[in-house]
N, C-alpha and C positions, 0 to 999 in steps of 0.2 A: 504493500499499500504506500503511495506517495501522498504526503500532506504538504501542500505549499503554504509554508508559514512566512511570517515577516522576515525571519532570518534567512530563509532560501530563496525568498521571492526576488532577491537581486540578481538571480540568473535569469529572471523573465523580465528583463529591460529595466532592471532596477525599480520596478513597480511594487511597492509594498501593500497596494490595496488589493491585490488578488486574494480572494478567499475561498476559491475551488478546492475541493479536496478529492482529486482524482484518484481512483483505485487502479491498480495495474499489477499484473503478475509477470515477472521475467523469468525465463529459463536462461540461467548464466552457464555457458560452457567456459569454466574457468580454471586454470591451473592453479595449485594451492599456493605457489609462491607469489602470486599477484594479489595485491591488496586493494580494496575498494575505499573511495573517500567516505567521509562521515555522512554526506547526503544520501547513501545508499541504506541507511538505517531505516529509511522510509518504506523501502520495498521489504518489509517484514515477511510477506507471503511467498516470496521468490524461491526458486529452486537452483541449487548449485550442484553441477556435475563436472567432471574432470575431462571428458574427451566426447567425441561425436557418438561412440558406441553406447556410452552411458546415457546420452540425450535421447538416442533412439529407443533405448529400453524404458526410459521414463515415459516418452510420448506413447509408446505402444501400450502402456498400462494405465495411463492416466484417463479419468472419464472425460469424454469430448466436451461435456458441459463446462469444464474447469481447465481447459487448454491455455497455455501461457500467452499473453498479449504479444511479446516479443520474444525473440532468441538472441541474446547478446553473446557474442564469440569473442573470448578474452584469452586465447592461446596463440602460441606461434602458428604462422600461416603455413598450411600444406594444401596446395590447390587441388590435388586429387581427392583428398578426403573431403575437402570443402564442397567440391563439385558433386560428388556422390551424396552427400548429407542433403545438400539443397535440392537435389533431383528427388530424393527420397521424402522431403518435407513436402515438395510441390505436389507430388503424386499421392500422398497420403492424407493431405488436408485441403479442403476447398471451402472458403478461401485459404489460401497457404498463410503460414505464420511468418511474419516479417523477419528477416535476418539483418542484424546490426553488428559490424565488425569493430572492436575496439582499435582505434588509431595507434594507441600506444604500443601494440603488438607488432606493428608493421614497420617496414622500411618505407621511404618515400616511393621508390619505384614500385613495391608491393601494394601501396595504397592506389597509386595511380592505375595500375593494372585491374585491381578490383572494381573501381570506378568505371573505367572504360569497357570492362567486359560485362559489367552489370551481374556479377556472380552473387552480389549480396545486394540488399536494398539500400543500405547506406553504410559509410565509414565514418565514424565520429569519435571524438575523445570523450569517452562515456564518463569519465569524472567531471569534466568541464560541462558537458550537457545533460547530466543527470537528471535535472528538473524539467527537461522538455521531452523526456522518452515518452511520457504518457501521451502527449500531443502527436508525437511521431507515430506512436502505435495506432491512433485513431485515424490519422492520414492514411496509413498503409493499409489499414482494413479497407477503408473506403476505396482505395485505388485498386485492391485485389478484386473487390466485388464488381467494379466498373470494367475491370479487364475481362473478367469472366463472362459478364453481361455482353460486352461487345464481341467477344470472341465467338459466342454463339450466335450472334446476329451477323457477323461478317467473318466466317471461319476462312475463306480464302484471302480476304483482304489482310488478315492478320498474318499470314504467310509471306506476304510481300516484304521485300526489303526497302520500300519507298520510305517509311518513317525514318530509318537509319539513314538514308542518304540525304533526306531533307535535313536532318539534324547536323550532318556532317557540313552540308552547304551553309546552313545558318551559323554554325560556329565559325566557319571559315570567313563569312561576311563580318561577323562580329569582331574577329581579331583584325582583319584588314582595316574596317572602318575606325575602330577605337584607336588603333596605333596611329593611324594617318591623322586624325583629329587631335590627338595629343600632342604630336609633334607640331602640327600647324598653329595650335593654340597655345603652346608653352609660354609665350610672353604674356598672354591674357591671364593664364593662372598665376603667373608671378605678380602681376598688378593687383588682381583681386586679393591674394593673400596679404600683399601690403596694405591695401585699404582697410581690410578686416583688423589687422593687427594695429593700425593706427587709431582706430576708433575705439576698440574695447580690448581688455585684457582677456587672454586665453588663447587656444590654438586656432589656427585659420581653418584647419580641417576638423569637422565634427565626425566622430566615429561611434557607431552604435551597433548593436547585434540586431540583425533582421533574418527574417525567415523567408526563403524563396522557394524554388522548385523542390518538390518532395520534402518539404519542411526543413530544407537544408539551412543550417544556421552559419551565417558569415559575417565579417565585419564591413559595414556599409559606410561609403563615404560621401560627404557632402561638404561644401563650403559652410562654415559656421554662420548662421543667420540671426542667432539669438545671443542674448547675454549668457553669461557663465551660468551654470546650475538650473537653467530653464526647465530641465525635466522635472526638477523637485517642485514646481509650481502647478504641476497638472491638476492636482487634486483640488486646489483652491479656485482653478478656473473651470472646474468640470461642468458647472451649472450653465455656462456659456457655450457648451459643446453644440456644434451645428448637427452633429449626427445624433440619431436615437440612442439613449442610453438605457432603454428598458432590459430588464433581466434576460429576456430570451432573444435579445437581437445581438448580431455581431458588433463588436465594440471598436470605433474608430474615434479618434480625437482631432478636431479642427475647430477654431474659433475665429470670428471675424475681428480685424484690427487687433491682433494679438499683441499685448503690451510687451511680450518678451522679445519681440523682434527688433533688431537694431536698424538704424537708418541705412546703412550699407546693405544689411540683410533684406530690408524691405525691397530694395532694387534689385538684388540678386533675385529673390523670389520672383517678383514680377516679371522679370526678364528671364527667367528659369536658368540663369548663369549658374545658380547654387548647385545644379545638378551635374555639372561638368566632371567633378572627381569620379563620379560613377563609371566613367570611361575606364578607369582602372579595374573597377570590379568586373567590368565586361572583359577585359583583357586578361584577368585572372580566372575566368570562367565562373565566377559566382552569379553573373547576370548576363542578360543579352540585351541588344539594342532595343528589340522589341518584346513585351511580355507583360505579366501582371506586375504591379508594384511589390517589392519586398516589403513585409510588414514588421514594425516593431514586435517583440515577442508577445507583450500583453495584448496587442491586437489579434495577432496570429493565433493565440490560444483559444480565442473564442470561435475561431472558424473551423475547427476540426471536427466538427459534428458531421453526420451523413449528409445533412443538407447543404452544407457550404464547403466541405473539405476539397471538393473537385477544383476549386480555383488554384490549389497548389500543384495541380498537375501540369500547369503551364510553366515555362521559364519565368524568372524574374526579369523585369526589364526596365529600361529608363523611360521609355514611352510605351503606350498601350492603348486598348481600346477605350478604357475609362478615361484617360487623358485627352483624347481627341474628342470625346463627347461631352464630358462633364467637368473637366478641370477648371478651377477658379469660379464655379457657380455656387452661389448661396443655396440655391433650392436643390438640395441633394438628398437622396434617400439611402440609407444603409444597405437596404435590401437591393435597390437598383445598381449600386456600386459593385456589389458581390455578384449580382447576376450578369453584369458585363464582363468580370472577372471569368466566370464560369462559361460564358458565351465564347470568350476567346480561347479558354482551355479546350473547348470542343471542336473548335474550327480553327486551329493552329496551322496555318499554311504559309508559304513563302509569298504568295500572292497577296495574302490579307496582310502580311507584314509590310510589304512595299506600299499597300494602299494606306496603312496607318502612318507609316514614314512620311508619305506625301501630305497627310493631313495634319501632321505634327507642327510645322512652322506656324499655322494660323492659331494653333492652341497655345503657343508659347507664351505669349503676352496675356497675362491674366487680366480679366475685366473687372474682377471684385478682389478687395483686399482681404483674402482668405487663405 
């Protein structure tokens, strides 16, 4: 069981107001010499085994109604054993049980290989991301159900290599475009950083944890547009939130005439220049040029239900369907924004990406101060 408390809520975007008490059971395949951090005391009902054989023995005998939500692999990598185990899990459990590999057990080359070959569902530092495992498990369950449903509807289409080819082309475009723009605009980067530093104290680049495709957590970059410690004032400004804050709705936060924004920051936001550092996220592979906006973890955590989790099946992007249709408008609905994200996730094509890019320039200048 995982209980998000004020102490460990810092991992969810430093938001101490999260009061959810999610429950999750993990099957840890863990060698005895590896230690888990204090955060894992919250997974009291989880199971610990030493190897894949012991994991199979446990799964064969456990009641199907109490199967683990996640399988976390925390042992040195053996590709052959891992492939055999993954195939066995996929064959015997529908939907499959998500497999997460602990990054600490891998070399950089091994981690990259697991990512590129899609042998496991995610590779993360489980100590660092312990409090988001619950939300990852919910996302992957939704993903597996959707894949099963689509495979039954379009069996032949799923055998096609088209999605892989499209993904390769999209990534190639992302790398070329982001690298070229960074080189061309390097003087602009330096000028903006100088202006930010001259106006207020603090770093010129704002860095925060965001959730992208597959609920992948990464460091997200923007030019700082607010005074230092602006995140700590969210609670006192929550009554001005333009989005719905009802208990059952996804949670986003945005207010009009935000007092935390600096003068330089207001210009950067209204001209969208604050987004430029995200080109480095694109170059790293955390984001794409076109996709759904990566969300702060406290927002992303409210979107892992069956109704909304599908929006995380699309790449995280600098621009996207929501931006070209609704960016900068006061009249916005939480449900409408998520529906646009889901719409893009279901219809993610290169042709549509080019259409969104073509529409982006007219959406760059905000009409409202939000």
